[in-house]
MARVEX-790924 format. One record per residue (C-alpha): residue number from 1; residue in one letter; x, y, z. Coordinates in Angstrom, 2 decimals, padded with zeros to 5 digits. Layout:
+-----+---------+---------+---------+---------+
! num ! residuo !       X !       Y !       Z !
+-----+---------+---------+---------+---------+
! NUM !       A !       X !       Y !       Z !
...
+-----+---------+---------+---------+---------+
***
This chain:
+-----+---------+---------+---------+---------+
! num ! residuo !       X !       Y !       Z !
+-----+---------+---------+---------+---------+
!   1 !       X ! -097.78 ! -038.79 ! -007.96 !
!   2 !       X ! -096.62 ! -035.40 ! -007.28 !
!   3 !       X ! -094.89 ! -033.20 ! -009.61 !
!   4 !       X ! -091.50 ! -032.34 ! -009.79 !
!   5 !       X ! -090.47 ! -028.92 ! -008.58 !
!   6 !       X ! -087.53 ! -028.65 ! -010.70 !
!   7 !       X ! -086.83 ! -025.99 ! -013.64 !
!   8 !       X ! -088.86 ! -026.48 ! -016.69 !
!   9 !       X ! -087.00 ! -029.16 ! -019.10 !
!  10 !       X ! -085.26 ! -027.91 ! -022.14 !
!  11 !       X ! -086.28 ! -028.44 ! -025.65 !
!  12 !       X ! -086.63 ! -032.06 ! -026.62 !
!  13 !       X ! -083.27 ! -033.73 ! -027.67 !
!  14 !       X ! -082.29 ! -036.98 ! -029.33 !
!  15 !       X ! -082.73 ! -039.89 ! -026.96 !
!  16 !       X ! -079.24 ! -040.74 ! -027.65 !
!  17 !       X ! -077.61 ! -037.55 ! -027.20 !
!  18 !       X ! -075.43 ! -037.17 ! -024.04 !
!  19 !       X ! -073.61 ! -033.64 ! -024.37 !
!  20 !       X ! -074.13 ! -031.88 ! -021.05 !
!  21 !       X ! -073.17 ! -033.47 ! -017.98 !
!  22 !       X ! -073.31 ! -033.16 ! -014.14 !
!  23 !       X ! -070.82 ! -034.91 ! -011.75 !
!  24 !       X ! -071.38 ! -034.62 ! -008.19 !
!  25 !       X ! -068.43 ! -035.25 ! -005.87 !
!  26 !       X ! -064.81 ! -034.26 ! -006.53 !
!  27 !       X ! -063.13 ! -037.25 ! -004.95 !
!  28 !       X ! -061.18 ! -039.79 ! -006.89 !
!  29 !       X ! -064.03 ! -041.52 ! -008.70 !
!  30 !       X ! -065.92 ! -038.21 ! -009.50 !
!  31 !       X ! -062.72 ! -036.47 ! -010.84 !
!  32 !       X ! -062.13 ! -039.55 ! -013.01 !
!  33 !       X ! -065.75 ! -039.42 ! -014.27 !
!  34 !       X ! -065.73 ! -035.85 ! -014.90 !
!  35 !       X ! -062.56 ! -036.35 ! -016.86 !
!  36 !       X ! -063.56 ! -038.87 ! -019.26 !
!  37 !       X ! -066.74 ! -036.99 ! -020.27 !
!  38 !       X ! -064.76 ! -033.49 ! -020.61 !
!  39 !       X ! -062.20 ! -035.30 ! -023.09 !
!  40 !       X ! -065.09 ! -036.76 ! -024.86 !
!  41 !       X ! -066.34 ! -033.19 ! -025.77 !
!  42 !       X ! -069.10 ! -032.89 ! -023.09 !
!  43 !       X ! -069.91 ! -029.65 ! -021.41 !
!  44 !       X ! -069.07 ! -030.88 ! -017.60 !
!  45 !       X ! -070.13 ! -029.34 ! -014.33 !
!  46 !       X ! -068.15 ! -030.84 ! -011.29 !
!  47 !       X ! -070.08 ! -030.45 ! -008.04 !
!  48 !       X ! -067.55 ! -030.11 ! -005.09 !
!  49 !       X ! -068.26 ! -027.85 ! -001.96 !
!  50 !       X ! -064.74 ! -027.89 ! -000.80 !
!  51 !       X ! -062.82 ! -025.39 ! -002.64 !
!  52 !       X ! -059.46 ! -027.02 ! -002.21 !
!  53 !       X ! -060.85 ! -030.17 ! -003.62 !
!  54 !       X ! -062.58 ! -028.64 ! -006.45 !
!  55 !       X ! -059.34 ! -026.90 ! -007.41 !
!  56 !       X ! -057.37 ! -030.28 ! -007.03 !
!  57 !       X ! -059.72 ! -031.96 ! -009.28 !
!  58 !       X ! -059.74 ! -029.34 ! -011.97 !
!  59 !       X ! -055.92 ! -029.56 ! -011.88 !
!  60 !       X ! -055.92 ! -033.18 ! -012.22 !
!  61 !       X ! -058.28 ! -033.19 ! -015.00 !
!  62 !       X ! -056.16 ! -030.62 ! -017.02 !
!  63 !       X ! -053.26 ! -032.24 ! -016.15 !
!  64 !       X ! -054.03 ! -035.61 ! -017.19 !
!  65 !       X ! -055.48 ! -034.35 ! -020.45 !
!  66 !       X ! -052.31 ! -032.42 ! -021.24 !
!  67 !       X ! -050.06 ! -035.43 ! -020.36 !
!  68 !       X ! -052.33 ! -037.85 ! -022.37 !
!  69 !       X ! -052.04 ! -035.54 ! -025.53 !
!  70 !       X ! -048.31 ! -035.64 ! -025.20 !
!  71 !       X ! -048.13 ! -039.35 ! -024.99 !
!  72 !       X ! -050.32 ! -039.40 ! -028.12 !
!  73 !       X ! -053.26 ! -040.99 ! -026.14 !
!  74 !       X ! -055.49 ! -038.03 ! -026.55 !
!  75 !       X ! -055.88 ! -035.78 ! -029.50 !
!  76 !       X ! -054.19 ! -032.39 ! -028.87 !
!  77 !       X ! -057.45 ! -030.46 ! -029.68 !
!  78 !       X ! -059.43 ! -032.67 ! -027.39 !
!  79 !       X ! -056.93 ! -031.73 ! -024.59 !
!  80 !       X ! -056.92 ! -028.10 ! -025.46 !
!  81 !       X ! -060.73 ! -027.87 ! -025.15 !
!  82 !       X ! -061.03 ! -029.25 ! -021.51 !
!  83 !       X ! -060.50 ! -025.91 ! -019.58 !
!  84 !       X ! -063.38 ! -024.58 ! -021.29 !
!  85 !       X ! -065.47 ! -027.48 ! -021.16 !
!  86 !       X ! -065.17 ! -028.02 ! -017.51 !
!  87 !       X ! -066.44 ! -025.89 ! -014.75 !
!  88 !       X ! -066.80 ! -026.47 ! -011.12 !
!  89 !       X ! -069.59 ! -025.51 ! -008.74 !
!  90 !       X ! -070.21 ! -025.43 ! -005.13 !
!  91 !       X ! -073.69 ! -027.07 ! -004.78 !
!  92 !       X ! -076.03 ! -029.21 ! -006.71 !
!  93 !       X ! -078.45 ! -026.08 ! -006.83 !
!  94 !       X ! -075.64 ! -024.59 ! -009.07 !
!  95 !       X ! -076.25 ! -027.14 ! -012.00 !
!  96 !       X ! -078.01 ! -026.19 ! -015.07 !
!  97 !       X ! -081.46 ! -027.63 ! -015.43 !
!  98 !       X ! -082.34 ! -030.12 ! -017.87 !
!  99 !       X ! -078.91 ! -031.85 ! -018.30 !
! 100 !       X ! -078.52 ! -034.88 ! -020.34 !
! 101 !       X ! -076.77 ! -036.68 ! -017.44 !
! 102 !       X ! -076.26 ! -036.19 ! -013.65 !
! 103 !       X ! -073.83 ! -038.87 ! -012.19 !
! 104 !       X ! -073.80 ! -038.81 ! -008.16 !
! 105 !       X ! -070.47 ! -039.99 ! -006.90 !
! 106 !       X ! -070.43 ! -038.99 ! -003.20 !
! 107 !       X ! -069.22 ! -041.46 ! -000.28 !
! 108 !       X ! -070.98 ! -044.97 !  000.13 !
! 109 !       X ! -073.35 ! -044.07 !  002.70 !
! 110 !       X ! -077.14 ! -044.55 !  001.82 !
! 111 !       X ! -078.61 ! -041.34 !  003.56 !
! 112 !       X ! -076.21 ! -038.99 !  002.06 !
! 113 !       X ! -076.51 ! -040.25 ! -001.54 !
! 114 !       X ! -080.12 ! -040.20 ! -001.12 !
! 115 !       X ! -080.16 ! -036.55 ! -000.08 !
! 116 !       X ! -077.93 ! -035.61 ! -002.94 !
! 117 !       X ! -079.77 ! -037.48 ! -005.51 !
! 118 !       X ! -083.12 ! -035.79 ! -004.33 !
! 119 !       X ! -081.51 ! -032.59 ! -004.91 !
! 120 !       X ! -080.02 ! -033.71 ! -008.24 !
! 121 !       X ! -083.53 ! -034.56 ! -009.55 !
! 122 !       X ! -084.75 ! -031.31 ! -008.65 !
! 123 !       X ! -082.49 ! -030.18 ! -011.55 !
! 124 !       X ! -084.59 ! -032.27 ! -014.00 !
! 125 !       X ! -082.02 ! -034.31 ! -015.68 !
! 126 !       X ! -082.83 ! -036.48 ! -018.43 !
! 127 !       X ! -080.81 ! -039.34 ! -016.78 !
! 128 !       X ! -079.85 ! -039.63 ! -013.00 !
! 129 !       X ! -077.37 ! -042.11 ! -012.11 !
! 130 !       X ! -075.63 ! -043.14 ! -008.99 !
! 131 !       X ! -071.98 ! -044.27 ! -009.03 !
! 132 !       X ! -072.03 ! -046.75 ! -006.19 !
! 133 !       X ! -070.00 ! -049.87 ! -005.93 !
! 134 !       X ! -072.63 ! -051.72 ! -003.80 !
! 135 !       X ! -075.54 ! -049.74 ! -002.39 !
! 136 !       X ! -079.08 ! -051.07 ! -003.87 !
! 137 !       X ! -080.14 ! -048.83 ! -006.45 !
! 138 !       X ! -083.75 ! -049.41 ! -005.64 !
! 139 !       X ! -083.26 ! -048.30 ! -002.03 !
! 140 !       X ! -081.73 ! -045.18 ! -003.60 !
! 141 !       X ! -084.32 ! -044.50 ! -005.87 !
! 142 !       X ! -087.05 ! -044.56 ! -003.23 !
! 143 !       X ! -086.62 ! -040.83 ! -002.50 !
! 144 !       X ! -087.09 ! -039.90 ! -006.37 !
! 145 !       X ! -090.33 ! -038.48 ! -008.22 !
! 146 !       X ! -089.09 ! -040.33 ! -011.20 !
! 147 !       X ! -087.24 ! -043.78 ! -010.42 !
! 148 !       X ! -087.83 ! -044.52 ! -014.23 !
! 149 !       X ! -084.98 ! -041.94 ! -014.89 !
! 150 !       X ! -082.65 ! -043.40 ! -012.51 !
! 151 !       X ! -079.98 ! -046.29 ! -012.59 !
! 152 !       X ! -076.70 ! -047.16 ! -011.53 !
! 153 !       X ! -073.39 ! -046.54 ! -013.57 !
! 154 !       X ! -070.82 ! -048.12 ! -011.83 !
! 155 !       X ! -067.30 ! -046.76 ! -012.89 !
! 156 !       X ! -063.93 ! -048.46 ! -011.99 !
! 157 !       X ! -060.96 ! -046.90 ! -010.79 !
! 158 !       X ! -058.85 ! -045.54 ! -012.26 !
! 159 !       X ! -061.76 ! -044.33 ! -014.59 !
! 160 !       X ! -059.68 ! -042.98 ! -017.12 !
! 161 !       X ! -058.00 ! -046.49 ! -017.98 !
! 162 !       X ! -060.65 ! -048.99 ! -016.64 !
! 163 !       X ! -062.63 ! -050.06 ! -019.75 !
! 164 !       X ! -065.95 ! -051.26 ! -018.09 !
! 165 !       X ! -069.10 ! -049.63 ! -016.66 !
! 166 !       X ! -071.65 ! -051.76 ! -014.91 !
! 167 !       X ! -075.10 ! -050.62 ! -015.71 !
! 168 !       X ! -077.55 ! -051.41 ! -012.86 !
! 169 !       X ! -081.23 ! -051.20 ! -013.35 !
! 170 !       X ! -084.32 ! -051.53 ! -011.21 !
! 171 !       X ! -087.85 ! -052.97 ! -012.11 !
! 172 !       X ! -088.67 ! -049.19 ! -012.54 !
! 173 !       X ! -085.87 ! -048.09 ! -014.81 !
! 174 !       X ! -087.05 ! -047.37 ! -018.16 !
! 175 !       X ! -085.83 ! -049.03 ! -021.21 !
! 176 !       X ! -084.81 ! -045.84 ! -023.08 !
! 177 !       X ! -082.67 ! -044.74 ! -020.30 !
! 178 !       X ! -080.58 ! -048.00 ! -020.10 !
! 179 !       X ! -080.23 ! -047.31 ! -023.98 !
! 180 !       X ! -079.09 ! -043.71 ! -023.04 !
! 181 !       X ! -076.67 ! -045.06 ! -020.30 !
! 182 !       X ! -074.98 ! -047.48 ! -023.08 !
! 183 !       X ! -074.68 ! -044.42 ! -025.31 !
! 184 !       X ! -072.85 ! -042.26 ! -022.62 !
! 185 !       X ! -070.54 ! -045.56 ! -022.07 !
! 186 !       X ! -069.81 ! -045.68 ! -025.59 !
! 187 !       X ! -069.19 ! -042.10 ! -025.84 !
! 188 !       X ! -066.40 ! -042.03 ! -023.27 !
! 189 !       X ! -064.98 ! -045.30 ! -024.82 !
! 190 !       X ! -066.19 ! -047.89 ! -022.30 !
! 191 !       X ! -067.73 ! -051.32 ! -022.56 !
! 192 !       X ! -070.73 ! -052.07 ! -020.58 !
! 193 !       X ! -072.75 ! -055.00 ! -018.76 !
! 194 !       X ! -076.27 ! -054.84 ! -017.88 !
! 195 !       X ! -077.12 ! -056.31 ! -014.41 !
! 196 !       X ! -080.39 ! -056.44 ! -012.18 !
! 197 !       X ! -080.29 ! -054.47 ! -008.93 !
! 198 !       X ! -078.92 ! -057.17 ! -006.20 !
! 199 !       X ! -076.64 ! -056.70 ! -003.53 !
! 200 !       X ! -072.96 ! -056.24 ! -004.72 !
! 201 !       X ! -074.30 ! -056.54 ! -008.16 !
! 202 !       X ! -071.93 ! -058.45 ! -010.32 !
! 203 !       X ! -068.61 ! -057.05 ! -010.09 !
! 204 !       X ! -068.30 ! -055.89 ! -006.49 !
! 205 !       X ! -069.83 ! -059.39 ! -005.11 !
! 206 !       X ! -067.37 ! -061.28 ! -007.12 !
! 207 !       X ! -064.37 ! -058.84 ! -006.66 !
! 208 !       X ! -065.05 ! -058.81 ! -002.90 !
! 209 !       X ! -065.31 ! -062.44 ! -002.52 !
! 210 !       X ! -061.65 ! -062.86 ! -004.03 !
! 211 !       X ! -060.50 ! -059.91 ! -002.08 !
! 212 !       X ! -061.78 ! -061.12 !  001.29 !
! 213 !       X ! -060.18 ! -064.56 !  000.75 !
! 214 !       X ! -057.02 ! -063.01 !  000.08 !
! 215 !       X ! -057.09 ! -061.05 !  003.27 !
! 216 !       X ! -057.74 ! -064.15 !  005.05 !
! 217 !       X ! -054.95 ! -065.99 !  003.57 !
! 218 !       X ! -052.62 ! -062.92 !  004.54 !
! 219 !       X ! -054.22 ! -063.17 !  008.20 !
! 220 !       X ! -053.49 ! -066.93 !  008.44 !
! 221 !       X ! -049.99 ! -066.46 !  007.45 !
! 222 !       X ! -050.17 ! -068.53 !  004.09 !
! 223 !       X ! -048.09 ! -066.13 !  002.18 !
! 224 !       X ! -047.11 ! -062.67 !  002.10 !
! 225 !       X ! -049.42 ! -059.95 !  000.49 !
! 226 !       X ! -047.02 ! -059.79 ! -002.68 !
! 227 !       X ! -046.79 ! -063.55 ! -003.29 !
! 228 !       X ! -050.83 ! -063.91 ! -002.88 !
! 229 !       X ! -050.99 ! -061.26 ! -005.65 !
! 230 !       X ! -048.47 ! -062.77 ! -007.78 !
! 231 !       X ! -050.43 ! -066.31 ! -007.73 !
! 232 !       X ! -053.42 ! -064.51 ! -009.18 !
! 233 !       X ! -051.41 ! -062.41 ! -011.64 !
! 234 !       X ! -049.24 ! -065.04 ! -012.95 !
! 235 !       X ! -051.28 ! -068.24 ! -012.43 !
! 236 !       X ! -054.64 ! -066.67 ! -013.34 !
! 237 !       X ! -053.61 ! -063.66 ! -015.67 !
! 238 !       X ! -055.22 ! -061.24 ! -013.49 !
! 239 !       X ! -054.06 ! -057.84 ! -014.30 !
! 240 !       X ! -053.70 ! -056.82 ! -010.74 !
! 241 !       X ! -053.56 ! -058.96 ! -007.56 !
! 242 !       X ! -056.61 ! -058.80 ! -005.14 !
! 243 !       X ! -054.80 ! -057.16 ! -002.25 !
! 244 !       X ! -053.08 ! -054.55 ! -004.53 !
! 245 !       X ! -056.54 ! -054.01 ! -006.16 !
! 246 !       X ! -058.16 ! -053.48 ! -002.42 !
! 247 !       X ! -055.49 ! -051.04 ! -001.82 !
! 248 !       X ! -056.41 ! -049.28 ! -005.11 !
! 249 !       X ! -060.35 ! -049.27 ! -004.38 !
! 250 !       X ! -059.78 ! -048.41 ! -000.96 !
! 251 !       X ! -060.09 ! -050.82 !  002.19 !
! 252 !       X ! -062.60 ! -048.64 !  003.70 !
! 253 !       X ! -064.84 ! -049.17 !  000.55 !
! 254 !       X ! -064.14 ! -052.79 !  000.40 !
! 255 !       X ! -065.15 ! -053.09 !  004.25 !
! 256 !       X ! -068.45 ! -051.13 !  003.62 !
! 257 !       X ! -069.42 ! -053.30 !  000.57 !
! 258 !       X ! -068.36 ! -056.56 !  002.65 !
! 259 !       X ! -070.82 ! -055.23 !  005.56 !
! 260 !       X ! -073.67 ! -054.69 !  002.97 !
! 261 !       X ! -073.14 ! -058.25 !  001.62 !
! 262 !       X ! -073.18 ! -059.75 !  005.00 !
! 263 !       X ! -076.46 ! -058.20 !  005.69 !
! 264 !       X ! -077.80 ! -059.62 !  002.24 !
! 265 !       X ! -076.17 ! -063.13 !  002.24 !
! 266 !       X ! -074.84 ! -064.06 !  005.60 !
! 267 !       X ! -071.49 ! -064.74 !  007.28 !
! 268 !       X ! -069.78 ! -065.89 !  003.89 !
! 269 !       X ! -069.13 ! -062.30 !  003.29 !
! 270 !       X ! -068.17 ! -061.26 !  006.90 !
! 271 !       X ! -064.86 ! -058.94 !  006.83 !
! 272 !       X ! -061.77 ! -060.45 !  008.25 !
! 273 !       X ! -060.75 ! -059.06 !  011.50 !
! 274 !       X ! -057.39 ! -057.57 !  009.74 !
! 275 !       X ! -059.58 ! -055.58 !  007.32 !
! 276 !       X ! -061.42 ! -054.06 !  010.21 !
! 277 !       X ! -058.34 ! -053.26 !  011.99 !
! 278 !       X ! -056.59 ! -051.60 !  009.12 !
! 279 !       X ! -059.65 ! -049.28 !  008.26 !
! 280 !       X ! -059.79 ! -048.29 !  012.14 !
! 281 !       X ! -056.10 ! -047.63 !  012.01 !
! 282 !       X ! -056.69 ! -045.19 !  008.90 !
! 283 !       X ! -054.80 ! -047.53 !  006.63 !
! 284 !       X ! -057.00 ! -047.22 !  003.68 !
! 285 !       X ! -054.90 ! -048.05 !  000.73 !
! 286 !       X ! -053.10 ! -045.78 ! -001.84 !
! 287 !       X ! -055.23 ! -042.88 ! -000.82 !
! 288 !       X ! -053.84 ! -043.01 !  002.73 !
! 289 !       X ! -050.27 ! -044.09 !  001.49 !
! 290 !       X ! -050.68 ! -047.45 !  003.24 !
! 291 !       X ! -052.90 ! -050.47 !  003.24 !
! 292 !       X ! -051.59 ! -053.96 !  002.28 !
! 293 !       X ! -048.79 ! -052.01 !  000.77 !
! 294 !       X ! -046.77 ! -048.89 !  001.28 !
! 295 !       X ! -047.58 ! -046.41 ! -001.41 !
+-----+---------+---------+---------+---------+
***
């Protein structure tokens, strides 16, 4: 096996220590991930090449921290510390070497994620993770020199309020890295589940199944979107209906996952034409202002 060309590791740290974190991608998920680690007291570098998005991400994090402190949800000292703990960078090469954790959170494209992860590994992090909701972790790790240090950390939107992180391990993932991932999750106040790398993992596979059927029901005229959602909210005590949740996740994200699952498991995961048409029309959910609901 070839030797990493990254910088020399920093002095040995406790296996449980996660204090210096890099997050790659300043979109909705990357911003949320950077937020939870920053308010937990970590030194966080958020990589976002587009200056406007980087500025917006920083403003979101600082504003949300201040608002959480005002509502009594966050210690005032933790909120006050955020500006000094958070920095933004234009490229992966600007990350410090030897970080405790780097989380990749760029769009769900295999080639893009592989390229970003390979660059991130050259910064020699102790643990490298992908925040993917459905791409195979094993396939993402094929470009890495040290796949034993790599796993999936699937956060949920909105990251600051959703209590779960799905840890996805491969056959190569070292046990101590799974322990480190659990420690990182506990640090930011999250519960975890551990799943083997398989198409859709656990949460995406189950969530997409329900979401696709709800879309088919809407397509077939069974009921209006609000009534389909109310059926699950009141009848099954789901905190949010499957169509509103699809709007929150992003119709394009759900479509990508459905297509990946169709390749793996066949036509039972084939996306409804209504979903395909809405994505083609730019109706992506809350982030575009319109999906199954107007936002």
